[in-house]
Structures are given as C-alpha cells and as structure tokens.
VEXDREN-2710 file (C-alpha; in Angstrom, 1 decimal):
% VEXDREN-2710
k/r/px/py/pz
1/MET/27.7/-84.6/67.7
2/LYS/26.9/-84.6/71.4
3/ASN/25.7/-88.2/71.6
4/LEU/28.7/-89.5/69.8
5/ASP/31.0/-87.6/72.2
6/ILE/29.3/-89.3/75.1
7/ILE/29.8/-92.7/73.7
8/SER/33.3/-91.9/72.7
9/GLU/34.2/-91.5/76.4
10/GLN/34.1/-95.3/76.5
11/PHE/34.8/-96.2/72.8
12/ASP/36.8/-94.5/70.0
13/LEU/34.4/-94.9/67.1
14/SER/36.3/-92.7/64.7
15/SER/37.9/-95.8/63.1
16/ILE/34.4/-97.1/61.9
17/PRO/34.1/-96.4/58.2
18/GLY/31.5/-93.7/57.6
19/SER/31.3/-92.5/61.2
20/ASP/32.2/-89.0/60.1
21/SER/28.9/-88.9/58.3
22/TRP/26.6/-89.9/61.2
23/ILE/24.1/-87.2/62.1
24/HIS/22.3/-89.1/64.8
25/ILE/23.1/-91.8/67.3
26/SER/21.0/-93.0/70.3
27/GLU/21.2/-96.0/72.6
28/PHE/18.8/-98.9/71.8
29/LYS/17.9/-101.1/74.8
30/LYS/15.4/-103.7/73.4
31/GLY/16.4/-107.4/73.4
32/ASP/18.3/-109.6/75.7
33/SER/21.7/-109.2/74.1
34/LYS/24.6/-108.1/76.4
35/ASP/25.9/-105.9/73.6
36/LYS/25.7/-102.2/73.8
37/LYS/23.4/-101.2/70.9
38/TYR/22.9/-97.9/69.1
39/PHE/20.6/-96.6/66.4
40/ILE/22.5/-94.6/63.8
41/VAL/21.4/-92.3/61.0
42/ASP/23.9/-90.9/58.5
43/GLU/23.8/-87.8/56.4
44/HIS/22.1/-89.7/53.6
45/TYR/19.4/-90.8/56.1
46/GLN/20.5/-94.4/55.9
47/GLN/19.8/-96.2/59.2
48/TYR/22.0/-98.7/61.0
49/LEU/22.2/-100.8/64.2
50/LEU/25.6/-100.6/65.8
51/ARG/26.6/-103.3/68.4
52/LEU/29.6/-102.8/70.7
53/THR/31.1/-105.4/73.0
54/ASP/34.5/-106.0/74.7
55/SER/37.4/-106.7/72.4
56/LYS/37.9/-110.1/74.1
57/ASP/34.9/-111.2/72.0
58/TYR/36.6/-110.3/68.7
59/GLU/36.8/-113.8/67.3
60/ARG/33.2/-114.7/68.3
61/LYS/31.9/-111.5/66.7
62/LYS/33.9/-112.1/63.6
63/ILE/32.2/-115.5/63.2
64/GLU/28.8/-113.9/63.7
65/TYR/29.6/-111.2/61.1
66/GLU/30.9/-113.8/58.5
67/ASN/27.9/-116.0/59.2
68/LEU/25.5/-113.1/58.6
69/LYS/27.2/-112.4/55.3
70/THR/26.8/-116.0/54.3
71/LEU/23.2/-116.1/55.2
72/VAL/22.4/-112.9/53.4
73/ALA/24.2/-114.1/50.3
74/ASN/22.0/-117.2/50.3
75/GLY/18.7/-115.4/50.6
76/THR/18.0/-115.8/54.3
77/ARG/16.2/-112.9/55.8
78/VAL/18.5/-111.6/58.5
79/PRO/20.0/-108.2/59.2
80/VAL/22.4/-107.1/56.4
81/PRO/26.0/-106.7/57.9
82/VAL/27.8/-103.6/56.7
83/GLY/30.8/-103.4/59.0
84/PHE/33.0/-105.2/61.6
85/GLY/36.2/-104.5/63.4
86/LEU/37.9/-103.0/66.5
87/ASP/37.5/-99.4/67.6
88/GLN/40.5/-97.1/67.5
89/SER/41.4/-97.8/71.1
90/GLY/41.3/-101.5/70.7
91/ARG/39.0/-101.9/73.7
92/ALA/35.8/-102.7/71.8
93/VAL/34.7/-104.7/68.8
94/TYR/31.8/-103.4/66.7
95/LEU/29.4/-105.1/64.4
96/MET/27.1/-102.9/62.3
97/THR/24.0/-104.0/60.3
98/ARG/21.3/-102.2/58.4
99/TRP/18.4/-101.1/60.6
100/ILE/15.1/-102.9/60.1
101/ASN/12.0/-100.8/60.6
102/GLY/9.4/-103.0/62.2
103/GLU/8.1/-104.6/65.4
104/SER/9.4/-107.6/67.3
105/GLY/8.2/-109.6/70.2
106/VAL/5.3/-111.4/71.6
107/MET/2.8/-108.6/71.5
108/GLU/3.3/-108.0/67.8
109/MET/2.7/-111.6/66.9
110/CYS/-0.3/-111.9/69.1
111/ARG/-1.8/-108.9/67.3
112/GLN/-1.8/-110.9/64.0
113/ASN/-4.9/-112.9/63.0
114/ARG/-4.7/-116.7/63.2
115/GLN/-3.9/-117.2/59.5
116/ASN/-1.1/-114.7/59.6
117/GLN/0.4/-116.2/62.7
118/CYS/0.6/-119.6/60.9
119/ILE/2.1/-118.0/57.8
120/HIS/4.7/-116.1/59.9
121/GLY/5.4/-119.4/61.7
122/ILE/6.0/-121.2/58.3
123/TYR/8.4/-118.5/57.2
124/THR/10.2/-118.5/60.5
125/GLY/10.7/-122.2/60.1
126/LEU/12.0/-121.5/56.5
127/TRP/14.5/-118.9/57.6
128/LEU/15.7/-121.0/60.5
129/LYS/16.2/-124.0/58.3
130/ASN/18.1/-121.8/55.7
131/ALA/20.2/-120.3/58.5
132/HIS/21.1/-123.8/59.7
133/TYR/21.8/-125.2/56.2
134/TYR/24.0/-122.3/55.0
135/SER/25.8/-121.5/58.3
136/ILE/29.5/-122.1/59.0
137/GLN/30.0/-125.7/60.1
138/ASN/33.3/-127.0/61.6
139/ARG/32.6/-129.5/64.4
140/SER/32.0/-133.2/64.4
141/PRO/28.7/-134.9/65.4
142/GLU/30.6/-136.8/68.1
143/ALA/31.6/-133.6/69.9
144/TRP/27.9/-132.6/70.2
145/GLU/26.8/-135.9/71.5
146/GLN/29.5/-136.1/74.1
147/CYS/28.6/-132.5/75.2
148/GLN/25.0/-133.4/75.7
149/LEU/25.7/-136.6/77.6
150/ALA/27.9/-134.5/79.9
151/ARG/25.1/-132.0/80.2
152/TRP/22.7/-134.7/81.3
153/ARG/25.2/-136.0/83.9
154/LYS/25.6/-132.5/85.3
155/ILE/21.8/-132.1/85.5
156/GLN/21.5/-135.5/87.3
157/ASP/24.1/-134.5/89.8
158/ALA/22.6/-131.1/90.5
159/TYR/19.2/-132.6/90.9
160/ARG/20.4/-135.4/93.2
161/TYR/22.2/-133.0/95.6
162/GLY/19.9/-130.0/95.2
163/GLN/17.0/-129.0/97.4
164/LEU/14.4/-128.2/94.6
165/LYS/12.5/-131.3/93.5
166/ILE/10.3/-131.7/90.4
167/SER/7.1/-133.7/90.5
168/TYR/7.2/-136.7/88.1
169/PHE/10.9/-136.1/87.5
170/GLN/11.4/-139.8/87.0
171/LYS/9.0/-139.7/84.0
172/LEU/11.0/-136.9/82.5
173/SER/14.3/-138.7/83.2
174/ASP/13.0/-141.9/81.6
175/MET/12.1/-140.0/78.4
176/ILE/15.5/-138.4/78.3
177/GLU/17.2/-141.7/78.7
178/ARG/15.1/-143.2/75.9
179/ASN/15.9/-140.3/73.5
180/LEU/19.6/-139.8/74.3
181/PRO/20.8/-142.5/71.7
182/LEU/19.1/-140.4/69.0
183/LEU/21.8/-137.8/69.4
184/SER/24.4/-140.1/67.8
185/GLY/25.5/-138.6/64.5
186/ARG/23.4/-135.4/64.7
187/PRO/24.7/-132.7/62.4
188/GLN/26.2/-129.5/63.7
189/CYS/26.0/-125.9/62.5
190/ILE/25.9/-122.4/64.0
191/LEU/22.7/-122.1/66.0
192/HIS/20.8/-119.0/66.6
193/GLY/21.3/-119.7/70.3
194/GLU/18.4/-118.4/72.3
195/PHE/15.7/-118.3/69.7
196/SER/12.5/-116.8/70.9
197/LEU/9.7/-114.5/69.8
198/ASP/11.9/-111.6/70.6
199/ASP/14.3/-112.8/67.9
200/ILE/12.0/-112.2/65.0
201/ILE/10.9/-108.9/63.5
202/LEU/8.0/-108.0/61.3
203/SER/9.2/-105.2/59.0
204/ASN/7.0/-102.3/58.0
205/GLU/6.9/-104.0/54.5
206/GLY/5.4/-107.1/56.1
207/ASN/8.5/-109.3/55.8
208/LEU/9.5/-111.5/58.7
209/MET/13.2/-111.6/59.6
210/LEU/15.4/-113.4/62.1
211/ILE/17.5/-111.0/64.3
212/ASP/20.0/-111.1/67.1
213/PHE/22.5/-113.9/66.5
214/SER/24.7/-112.6/69.4
215/GLU/24.1/-115.8/71.5
216/TRP/25.1/-118.2/68.7
217/SER/26.7/-121.5/69.5
218/TYR/27.6/-124.7/67.6
219/GLY/25.2/-127.6/67.9
220/ASP/22.4/-129.7/66.5
221/PRO/20.0/-127.5/64.5
222/LEU/17.0/-129.0/66.3
223/HIS/18.2/-127.4/69.5
224/ASP/17.0/-124.1/68.2
225/LEU/13.4/-125.4/68.2
226/ALA/13.4/-126.3/71.9
227/GLN/11.8/-123.0/72.9
228/VAL/8.9/-123.7/70.5
229/MET/8.0/-126.7/72.7
230/THR/8.2/-124.8/76.0
231/ARG/7.5/-121.0/75.6
232/ILE/6.6/-120.0/72.1
233/HIS/3.6/-122.3/71.9
234/LYS/2.2/-120.9/75.2
235/CYS/2.0/-117.4/73.6
236/CYS/1.2/-118.2/70.0
237/PRO/0.4/-121.9/69.5
238/ILE/-0.6/-121.4/65.8
239/TYR/2.7/-119.6/65.1
240/ALA/4.5/-122.5/66.8
241/ILE/2.7/-125.0/64.6
242/GLY/3.7/-123.1/61.5
243/ILE/7.4/-123.2/62.6
244/LEU/7.3/-127.0/63.1
245/GLU/5.2/-127.7/60.0
246/CYS/7.8/-126.0/57.8
247/TYR/11.0/-127.1/59.6
248/LEU/10.0/-130.7/59.9
249/ALA/8.4/-131.0/56.4
250/ASP/11.2/-133.2/55.1
251/GLY/10.1/-136.2/57.1
252/ASN/11.1/-138.2/60.2
253/ILE/8.8/-136.0/62.3
254/ASP/8.4/-138.4/65.2
255/LYS/12.2/-138.9/65.6
256/LYS/12.8/-135.1/65.4
257/LEU/10.1/-134.4/67.9
258/LYS/11.8/-136.8/70.3
259/ILE/15.1/-134.9/70.0
260/ILE/13.4/-131.5/70.3
261/ASN/11.6/-132.7/73.4
262/LEU/14.9/-133.9/74.8
263/TYR/16.5/-130.5/74.4
264/ALA/13.3/-128.8/75.8
265/ALA/13.5/-131.0/78.9
266/PHE/17.1/-130.1/79.4
267/ASN/16.3/-126.4/79.2
268/LEU/13.4/-126.6/81.6
269/ILE/15.2/-128.7/84.2
270/GLU/18.2/-126.3/84.1
271/ASP/15.8/-123.3/84.5
272/VAL/14.8/-124.9/87.8
273/LEU/18.2/-126.0/89.0
274/ASN/20.4/-123.1/87.9
275/ASN/18.4/-120.4/89.7
276/PRO/18.0/-121.7/93.3
277/ASP/18.3/-118.1/94.7
278/SER/15.6/-116.6/92.4
279/ASP/12.4/-115.2/93.9
280/GLN/9.6/-117.5/94.9
281/GLU/7.5/-116.5/91.9
282/SER/10.2/-117.3/89.4
283/ARG/10.9/-120.7/91.1
284/GLU/7.2/-121.6/91.0
285/GLN/6.9/-120.6/87.4
286/ALA/9.9/-122.7/86.4
287/LEU/8.5/-125.7/88.2
288/GLU/5.1/-125.1/86.7
289/ASP/6.6/-124.9/83.2
290/VAL/8.1/-128.4/83.7
291/GLN/4.7/-129.8/84.9
292/VAL/2.9/-128.3/81.9
293/PHE/5.5/-129.9/79.6
294/ILE/5.1/-133.3/81.2
295/ARG/1.3/-133.0/81.0
296/ASP/1.4/-131.9/77.3
297/LEU/3.3/-135.2/76.6
298/LYS/0.8/-137.2/78.7
299/GLY/3.3/-138.1/81.3
300/CYS/6.1/-138.3/78.7
301/ARG/4.3/-141.3/77.1
302/GLN/4.0/-139.6/73.7
303/ASP/6.1/-137.4/71.5
304/LYS/3.5/-135.0/70.1
305/PRO/2.2/-132.6/72.7
306/ILE/-1.5/-132.2/73.2
307/TRP/-1.5/-128.7/71.9
308/TYR/0.4/-129.8/68.7
309/LYS/-2.3/-132.3/67.9
310/ASN/-5.2/-129.9/68.6
311/VAL/-3.9/-127.0/66.6
312/ARG/-2.0/-128.7/63.7
313/ALA/-4.9/-129.9/61.6
314/ALA/-6.7/-126.5/61.3
315/CYS/-3.4/-124.7/60.7
316/LYS/-2.2/-127.1/58.0
317/LYS/-5.6/-127.0/56.2
318/ALA/-5.7/-123.3/56.1
319/ASN/-2.2/-122.8/54.8
320/GLN/-1.4/-125.5/52.3
321/GLN/-0.4/-122.9/49.7
322/GLU/2.1/-121.2/52.0
323/LEU/3.6/-124.6/53.0
324/ARG/4.1/-125.4/49.3
325/ILE/5.8/-122.0/48.7
326/ALA/8.1/-122.4/51.7
327/ASP/8.9/-126.0/50.7
328/SER/10.0/-124.8/47.2
329/GLU/12.4/-122.3/48.8
330/LEU/14.1/-124.8/51.2
331/PRO/17.7/-125.6/50.3
END
C-alpha cells in the first residue's frame, strides 16, 4: 500500500499485529496532541486510530494504554485500546485504539440545543469522575501539595521579575493564598491532562466519549476541571454547568470550587507569564482572560462565578432526571 510505504520510511510498522490486513491508512491532523496520528481501515472494514511517537516515551505510553484498558473495563466511555508496543526498528512506540465516528470540538457542542448541552455536560462530568476513580494511582497526596506550592513560588518569582503586569493581581494572589491550605491531603490519580472541548467526541450514535489522554499527568482530580472555569464556560456555559453539577454532586461544593478556582488561577497567570514573546493579540487575550476570571468572582470575593449562579438554576431544573441517572452510575 502506497501510504503505508510512505509512513514506513520513518517507522517500520510491520511488527504491529494485523498491519498486513490494512487496506487504507491516512494521516489525521485534528487535535493538539504531539503524536503522529493515522486513520486505518483493515480488510474487514474495521476502523482504527494509530498514534506514533518517539520510543523515549515508551513507559509513558504504556501507562496511557494500561489506563485506557482499565477505564474501558469499568464502563468509562473512552477509546477502546487494541494494541501497544514498539515498531520493528525500535524508533517509535505505537498505541492503537478503535476509531470513533463522530464530531468533536466547540462547534459541535454549540450546535446542540440548550437541554442537550446540559445533558452532555452531565455525562462529561460522569465519565471524568469515572476516569479519575478507576485510574492508576501511585503517588502520595503530599507530593502533589508540595508540587503546587513550588508552582506558586515559581509564579510569584516570574511575576515579580517579569515585565507583564496583571490588573488586580493582588486580589488574585490573596485568593490563592487563602485556598492553598485546601490542597493538603488531596487525592491523586491519572488526570486527563489538558481537558477541553476538543477532548470530547459525540459519536454518530449520540454517545459522548472522552478522547486523547496523551497529555495525562498525576495529580488532584479537580485539576482537570480548571478549564471549565476559564475557557469551556465561555463557549458553552450550560455544558459547563452540567459538568460541575454532576462532578460535584457528592457534596462539599464550596470547598471544591475554591480548589478548582485555585488551579484555574494558576493556569491563567502562567498563560500570561510563560509567553512573553507571543504576539500582542495573544498577550492581550491572556490578560483579558485573567480580568474576566477576577470579575466573575467579584474581585475574588466569592467562590461561585457570576455565570455559574445565573445558569445553574435553569439547567438543574430542566435536567433532574439526567442528574439522577448519572448519579446512579457514579462509582
């Protein structure tokens, strides 16, 4: 096959079980992952997604593969893994999953009506919570707390000596200092990593699934919700409410929101400080994102953002049944 020959100039894929039955392979460029990705069809018209990356990432990809197997076995809707290993040359590691026919991203969610957005949010919260509950866990809470304290010190130093300044930074800093003690004893698991709207897919059968765990890391499961408070809600606030309503349904909402806000603040400040050479538009957008976040929390005086309060009541009233169903499926 011509396409396979082209790819084989870089990687020897003959060692991948079943590769002799492939009748189509084409590069797939969607998503933010650094992996090389390919869409594959075999002679039985089964479809797969093949990911290739440098062999130095072997152990990391092995954990990703094992974690996906664990999640699938426990009913979490993620891509089904079907193969993992090194190519024949030993230069690349591959991870292969079943292909999911569907649409992902912001535009697809925005095309949904309000009720469906909230329902999809509820099930996103469910699958995220399942993924966190069943994932491989092997680090102590103390390690995470110390890591985040060091992260905050690094942010403070970068801000102190950097040229970019953030309006009302002191208010943000005070909120972070108030909430840092809440990190003591936080559980750790494998996180999705960079969870965003691009990391969900609505299948042609109408099922919502979590995809692309390539940026996984160990940490507090609430860290995966930081983007809900900063970016996801700006695109689809009702979807964001659905996620939070499901994920936080087991109580201690105020405490958990404080922690999520802490992680969101870290992310936003780092976006400003870590890209000093970016174009002016990107810098201005990063600074604006921080200001919106501060305003949403009324100058960091409250834990529930304004948009959360405004949207939550209507969403919850319309979807009590879905919340009960999701709650019954939680581990």
